[in-house]
N, C-alpha and C positions, 0 to 999 in steps of 0.2 A: 377517544383515549388514544395518545401518544403511542406508536409503534417501536419497540424495543429495539437495543443493539441484537441481540439474539432472536428477535422475530423475525426481522433483517434477513440476519444471515439464512436463518432457516429459509426463506420466499425466496432467497438467490441461490440458493443450494437446487430449491423444488424448481427453481427456471431452467436449469439443465435439463432436466427433463420434457420440458416442454419446446426446449429448442433440438432436439433429439425428433420431438413429432414433425415441428416442421423440417428440420433438414431430411427425416423420411419421406415427407410430400416432395420437398425439391427435387430429390433425388428423382423420382414416380416421374415427374414434371420434365427434368431433363432426359431421361431414358424415353419417354414416350417423343421428344421431341429429336432425339437419334433416331428411333423406329421412322419418323414421319421424312427427317429433310435426306439421310444419307442415301437410303433407297432410291427415293427423288431425283438426288443427284446423279447417280451412276445411272439409272435410267435415262434420264437425258443426256450422259454423257456417252451412252454408247447407241443413242438413237434406237431405244426400247430392246435391242438383244439381250439384256439383262432384266429379267422380271425377277421382283422380290420373292423368295420362297420363305415356310415359317421358320427353316431351319438357318435362313439369314438375318430374320427378326430374334431371333434364340441368339444366335451369335453376337447380333450387334447390343442386345441387352445383357449379356455377358461381359462381353467388352468396355461395355460403358460404367459397368458395375463395379468392374476392375479397376477401372482407369479413375475415376472417381474414390473408390474406396484407397487405392496406393496413396493416393494426391492428400487425400484427407487424413490420411495416416501419418503422412510426412511433414505435414503443418501442424499437426497435432506434437508432435514429437520436434520439432522446431521451436514450439512457444513453449518446451521445458523449461528452457531458460527465465521463463517469466520475463518481467517487466523491462527490463534489460534488453532483452531478445526483442521486444517491441517495439522500443524506442531506438534500437540500432536499424531496424526495418524501416524506421519512418527515415532516417539519416541523421538522427539527432547525436550529437558531441556532448559528452560529458563535462559539465560544469564545474569547474577545479575549484574549491574551498579556498584555494590563496588566488581567487582573480583578482585583477586591479581593475578590471573593466565595473566601473559604478552599476550600469545597468543588469551586471549578472551577479554582484554582490547585492543589490537593491533583492535581489528576485531570490537568490539563496537566505536574505534576511527574513523574506517572508512564509517561505516554506517551514525553517526552522522554528520560527517563532508557532506556526499553526503545527508542527508536529510536538512540539512540547506541549503546547494548549491540549492536543487531544490525547497526550499520551502513546503515540506510536512512534516507531523508530523513526528517523530523519530518512526520508526516501533519497535513493540517488535523482539528481535532477541532471534533466537531457536541453540542451539547446536545439531548434531546429533553425540552423541557420541558412542565411538567405530566404526563409519563407516572411513575406511581406504581411500576410495575412496574420489576424489575428485570432491565435488557436491555442489551444492545450489540449494532453489528455493524462491520465494518469492509467497504469498499465499493473500489473501484477497479480500473485495469487491471494496474498493476505495482508493485513493494515501493515504489519511490521516487516515486510518485504515488498515494498511497493516503491513504483519509480515515476516523477513527474517531469515529463516534456511538454515546455513551452516553445512557441514558435518566436523567433527575433523581431516579428513585429510587433509581436504583445509587450516582449520588454522593452521596445524603444519607444512604441505610441502610448501605454496606457500610464493613469496615474497610479500613485502607489495604493491608494481607496481602491481602485477598480483592478488592479493586478492583484490585491488582497482577495477581493471577493471570488474572481478566478479561481486562485487559487485556494478557496475553500470549499469552492463548488467542486473542484478536484476531488478534495479530501474529501466530501461527502460521498462520492463515490468509492474511494478507500474504505470509510466506515460503514458505508452500506452493502459493501459485499459485490458493488454492481462490478469490480475489476474483474473479477475472477470470471465471469460469464462473458465478458467483453475480450479477454483475451482465449476463452474455448470457441468462440463465435470466428474468432482469425484461422484457428484450424481447420475446422468444421467446414467452414462454406470454401475453404482454398479447394477441396474436392469439385465444389459445383460451378466455378468459373474456371476453372482447370481446362475444361474444353475448347473455352471460347479463346484463352490464351493460345493455344495449339493453332487453330484456325489463324488466328492474329499471325502467327508465326509463318504458316503457311503462304497466306497471301503475301507478305512481305517478301517472300523468297520467290513469289511465280514465273520471276523474269529467268526464261531458260532460254538458251540455243535452239531449244527443240518447241518449237510453237505450240504441236499438241500437247507435249508434257506439260510444258506452262500453262494451257488452258484447262488440264485436268486437276494438274494442283489448285491452280486458282480457283476450281469451281468446287472442290472436296473443302478448301479451306474458307469459300465462301459458306460453303452450307454448316462446316464446325462454327463459325463465327456466329451464324445464326444461332445456332445452340446455344453459345456461349450468353448470346445475349437473353435465350431464355432462362440459361441459368444465372444470369445477371439480375433480371427478374425477379426470381426467386427470394434469391440472397439481399437484395433491397427489400423485399415485402417482411424478411423475416427481422433482416435487423429494424425497420421501421415500427415491427411491431411487437420490439422488444425495450429498442432503445427511447421512445419519444416521453412515455409519461415518466420514466427516471429523470429525465432532464427537470421538469416540472419540481419535482421534489430537492435534487441538489441544487436551484435556484434559492428555493427556502432555507433550504438547509445553510447555504452561503450566510444569508440574510439573518439567521437565526447567531450563527457562529461569530459575526461581525457586528452584528445592529446597525449595520448600515446599509439600508435599502439603495439609499444612489449611487455607493458603488458598485453594487450589480448590477441595475440599471441600466448606471452607466457608461458601465462596460460594454454591455447589450448595445447603448443608443452610440457609441462609438463605432464599435464593428459596422454597425448601418452606416455612418458615414464616409467610412474611410474607403477608398476606390478598390482596394483590395479586399476588402469586407474581411470574411475568417477563412477565404478559398486557400488551400495548400496546394502546393503545386508538384511535392513530389508524386511519384507515379505509386506509389502504396497508397495514395490519401484514399482512393475508394474503398482500398483492404480495412483501412483503418480507418472508417466515416463514422462508425458508430460511437467510438469511442471519444470525438474532439469534444467542445466545449460548444461550440457551433458547427452548424453545416461547413464541411472542408471541401466537398465538391458542388460544383453545381449541375443540378439533374434536370431533365424534362420531367414533366408531369410532379413537380414539387410537394404537392400537396400530398400525394397517395405514397413515393417512395421517400420522403427526407425523413430522416434519422434524428431530428431535432424539431421543436415546433417554431413556428414562426418570431422574428425576434421582438417585432410588437406583440404578440401572444405573450410573449415570455414576461417582457415587461410591464404589462398589465396585470398579468400575475402576480408579480412580485409590489405593484404599485400603480393602482385605477390613475390615480391624479399625478403620476409623474410625466413629465413634458419632455421628451426628447430633444425638442427642436431647442428650448428654453436651455435646456441642461447643455446642451454643447455652444450657444452662446454664453454662457458664463462659466464654462470648463477652463480652469486654470490650466494654461500650455504646462507640458510633460518638462519644459526646460526650467520652469518656473518652479518648480520645485526643490527644497532644501534637501543636498545629498544626503545620501544613506549613509550612518555614521560608521565608522571604520572600527567595527570591533577588535581588531587587534591593538587598538588604544584606550579600553575601556578599565576603566581601574576593578582591582579586585573586591568581591565581596568579602565579608568577615563573618565568623560564625557568630549566629545570631542577628546577624543585621537587616536578613529579609527572609521571611516564613514561608509557608505556601498558601497562604491565605490570597497576597497579594503583596506589592511592594511594600505597602504600609500597614499590611493585614495582619491577623492573630497566627498563632500556633496551626500546623495544619490539623491537628486533632479537634479541635473546635466544634467544627459540625458532624461529625459523630458522638463525639462525648461530652464535652465540656459545657456550651451553652445550651446545647441542643437536651442534653438530658432533660431538662425542666419543660420542654413544650412537645419532645417527640417521643413515640413509643419504640421499645426497640426494634417490632417490626418494621416500624417506619422509619429507623435509620438505616436498616436491611434496604426497604425500597429505595431510599433514596443513592446509597451507593449504585445499587445495581441499575439505577436508571440514568445512572449520571455515563455509564458506559458508552461510548462512542458518542457522545454528547459535548459538544464545547459551545461555552459561553463568552460573552465579549472580557469578561474577566479572566476567564485562562488564559486569552490573548495579550491581554495584558499582563499577569503574572509572566507568560513565556517571555514577553521584551524586557521585562526587569532581571529576568536572569540573564539572557544573551548578553545584556547591558555590562552586567556587572560580571564577567567571566573575565580573569586575569589575562591580559596579552598572551602570557605562554602556552596556555590553555588553549587559545584561537591558533596559534604558530600550530601547535601540535597538532590539532584537527586537520590542521591542511594535508597532510600525506599520511599513508599506511602505518610507516615508521614511527611517526609522531604519535599516532592514535594507538598503537599497540603500546608503546612506551607509556602513555596516558591510562591505560587498562591497567597495566602493571603497578603504575604510582600511586592507582586508587587503592589496589591491595595491599600496597608497603604497611609496615606497622609505624605506627607512631612513636614505639619506643624504640630508641637507639640500637641496644644489643640486639633486637630480635629483628628490626632495620637490615643489620650488616650481615647478620646470618642470611635473610631472603634474599639480601643482592648477591654475597656468594654463589648461592645455588646458580642465581642466571651466569655470574660470569663462568662457573663450571659446566654451565652448559655453553659455552660459549658466545654468550648475549653478553659480553663486556660493552659495548656501545650502547645496546639498549639498557641495561642497568644504571649506566649512567646517566643517561637520559631521564628513566624514572625517577633517581634519587633526585634530578634537580625538580622536576615536577613534582614529586609528593612534596617538598616544600612550598610548592605554589597553593596547592591543594588544601595545606592543613588549614586554612583560616576559613574555606569555605563553609556554610553552611551544610547539613547533613542531605538535606532535600535538594541540593543542586548535583548530587552524583547520578541520578537516573536521567537526568535534561544531557549531562557529560557524555554518559554512554551511548544516549539516542543520537548525539552529535556525532560522534566516534564510529556510530555504522557504517557510513556512506564508506568512509575509508578504510576499515576493517572488513568492508566485504570486497575492497578490491584485491585483497591478498590471493594469493593463490592458493589450492587447496596443502599442500605442503606446508607454505608458513601459517597458515591458519593452526594446523594441525600443533604445529610448534609452539604457536603463542598459547594454546588452549592448555598443552601439556606445563609449559613453565606456568602460567597463571595458577594451575592447580598448584603445583610444587611450591609456588610462593604464598599461599592461604595454606596449604597443610605443612608450611615450617613449624608452627608452634603446636602440631597435632591437637589443634581443634579450629572450629567453624564457627564464625560470630554472625548474628544476623546480617551486619551490612555485606561480612565478605558474600553468603547465602545468596544476598541482591543483587551482590555484582555478579558474581559467578550464572546466576541464574540468566541475567540479561546479555553477557557476553557470549554466554554459549550459542544463544540465537545467530546471533552475528558471525561466529566463527563456524557453525556447524556445517559440515560439506555439502550440502543441501540447502543451504541459504538460497531461499528466489523461487525453489519450486513449489509444483501442488503438494497441499497437505490433505490427502483425503478421509473421508470420516470412516474411520474401522471400528470404531465401539458406541454403541447407542444406549449403553446403560452402565451407572458407575459400578454394577458389580463384575462389569470386566475388566475394571482396573482398580479394584478396591484396595490393594496393597497401595499402589502410587497415591492415590486419596488420602490414606493415613498417612504417608508420609508427609505429602507436603500440610495438611492438619497439624500435623504433629510439630513441623519448623514453625507453624505460627504461633501453636499454643506454648511453644517455650519463649516464645520472642514478648510475650507479656509480663507483667510486673506481679500478677495474682496466682490465682489455683490454676497449675496447668491442668489438671486433670480435668476439673470445672471445665475448661477451655474448651478443650479438647471434647469432653462428652457432648457440649452444646453444639459444635461443628456436626462432630458424626451422628447426632440423631438427624438434622434436615438429610445428610445422605442414607441413614437410614443403614448403618453398615455394620448393624446385627451384633455380634460378640467383639466385634474389633470396637472397642469403646476406650481403650487403653491408650494414651499418648506413647510413640515409641522414645526408647531413652535418648539422651543426647549424644551419646556416643556413637549412635545411628544416623545423625547427620552427615554423612559422608556426600562431598559432591559430585562423586559419579553416580550414584546413587538417584540423588536428586534430579542432576541433569536429564538421563534416562527415564526417572516418572514423570519428566514435563515433555520428552520426545513422545512417551505415549497419552497423556492428556491430553495433546494439542489436536490428539486426533479424533476427541470426543465430537458427537453431535452438539447442535449450537446451542439446545435448549438445556444441553447434560450439563455443559460450560457453566450455563447460569446459573444450576443449583451446585455444580462446586465451588463457583464464586461466592454464592451465599453462605453456605458452608463456612465459607473463609471470613467471612463478615461477620458473622456471627462467633468465631473464633475470637477475634481479634477485639471485640468487645462486651467480651465473656465479664470481662472485671471492670466494666463501665469507663475506663480512661484506655484512650490511645494514644498511644507516643507518634512522634514524628515517623521515629524509625520502622515501627507497625506500619503505619499507612504507607510508606514509601514499598514496604515488603510487600503487603498487601497489591498497590499498584506491580511491583515485579512479577508475582504469581501472575497478575492479572496478564500483563505482558508476552508471560512465557506460551499463556493460555489462545493468546490470540484475541483478546478482549482487551480493548483501549481504556483505561480508565484516566481521565485526566487530572491533574492537581488536585488533591481532595482539600478544597478552599474552607 
C-alpha cells in the first residue's frame, strides 16, 4: 500500500531522532580521537617531558564538547533562515522572474508548473553560477517555504524533459519532508567538522619566523586535522546512512509525476557522459553533499561514504531496459529544442474558459461529487482527496501548464517584482462593484499607497475575466516576490489587504481563501522551522471549530448538518454547532491557522479529513468550495494538487 503524505511527514520527523543518536555517536568518536591524538602530539613535541594525566583527558573532553556544542549551535542558528540561507551558503544567486535569459526562463517555467501541479507555493529559485556540473537541491523547512537551487551546468546542458525530471525529483524531497532533515543535518554536522577546519587553518598559518613555534603550530594543526578527518568520517557515514534510500524514492516519484521514465533516466545518463559529471566546485559542496540530486563531491571509498547510489544503479531501478549509450546517441541536442514560450505574451483566459480538470476538462467538483457519486461511497471520496495530498500526476502538470499559458501579460509583468506582486494581491481583493471598489481604493490612498492603489485598480480589470480556480495559482506565483519584501513592508501590505477586505464589513469565501494564503507569505517567520506543539485536536478545539464553520458556511446546503459531519470526525464533543458568519473575522482565521500548522502530521490528516467531510455533506462541491479546501490544506502545510 502506498505511503501517505502524512506518514512520510511523520517518518521524516522521526528521522530527526535517528540523526540525534548518530550525532551523539559521532561526537563520542571525535572526543576519543582528540584524547588519543592531542596528548600524543604534545608528548612528541616536548620529547617526553609532558606526560598526559587523567586531568588532561578530562579537560580535553570538556573543551572538545564545548567547541563541538558551540559550533553546532551556531550552525543551527544559521540555518534558521531556511532554504534561502542554504542556497546562499552554496553561492546561489536568485533567478529574477523578469529574467530575459532563455535557459533561466525555461527553469522558472518548469518550477512554476511543478509548484502549481503539486499545490505548493512557488519556491525561490537560485542558480549556482559557474558550476559546470549537472546538479540541483531543494532546501527549506516546509513545502510552502521551499527553495530550489540548480547548477548552471544543468540549465545549459539538460533538455527540457530531463530538467523537468530533475525538478520533479527535488519536488519529491519537498513533498516528503526530506528537506527539513537535510537542513537540520547541515547545522548539526557543522560541530563535528569544525575541529578539522581549525587544524586546516593552523597548518596554513604555520609559516613563522620562529622555526620551533612554526613546528609546534604545524604539529598541533596536523593533529587537529587528523581529528577533523575522524569527524569527516563520521559525518559522511551519517549522511550516507540517511540519504541514499531517499534518492531511489525521489527518482520513482519523479517518474510518477511526469510519466516520463526517459526524462529521469536520461538526466542520469547525461551526467555520466559529461566531463564534469555532477561535481560541484563550491567549497561548501562537502557540507551540502547529502542534499544534491547526484554526488556533488568526489570521494575515496565511494561505495561506503557516497550520499547517492551509483548512477547506473539508479537508472536500472527506473527502467532496466533503458540503454544509456543508445539514449545518448539519439539524444536531441539542447540547442535544437524550441525556445520556451514567453509567458508575458500569453493571451488572457476568460471566465469559464478553463476548469480545474485540465485544459479541456470538467468542472473542479466533478471527482468529488457529480460523476463519482454513482460509483464511489462517501468514504471513498474522502480517501481520494486525502490520498491526493503530496501526489502529483501528469494530468496535474498538464493543467499547470495550461494555467501558465493563459495568464494575462499584465499579470506576468506584475509577478516579476515585489511591488507588482503586492498590487496583484490587492487587485484580487478588490470588489467587482464599482462603488465598493472606489471605497476600497480610497482606503489605500488614505494610507499613503496611491501608486499601489492605481496599479491594483488596473490589474483588477485584467483579473476580472479569469476563472475562479486561477486565484490560487496566481497567489502561489506571487509568493517568491512577496517573500522578498522586508518585514515592515510585509506588515504594511497585510494591514492594507485586511482593510480592503473589511471595507464592506463582511468576508466572503473567496476573500477568506485569498487572505489565508497571503498570510502565509507575509508572516514575519515565513521560511522558518515550524515545530510540532500540538498532538491532539482537543488542544486546538476552538481553532478547528472555526475552520469547519468557515467551510460549512461555504456550501449551499444545511450549514448545521455540514458542520456536524465534520465535527463528528474530530469528536469535538459538545461543540457541534457552527459559529455564526459574523464570527468569520480575518484576524481570528489567521491566528487559528498559525496554531493549526503546528499540529502533528497525523492529526493534520484527521483535520483535513473533517474538512472534506464538511464540504461534501450536501453531495455537491462548487469550484469555490474545492479551492477553499485547497487553501485550508495549504495553510496546514498539506499540499493538495488541483482537484481534477
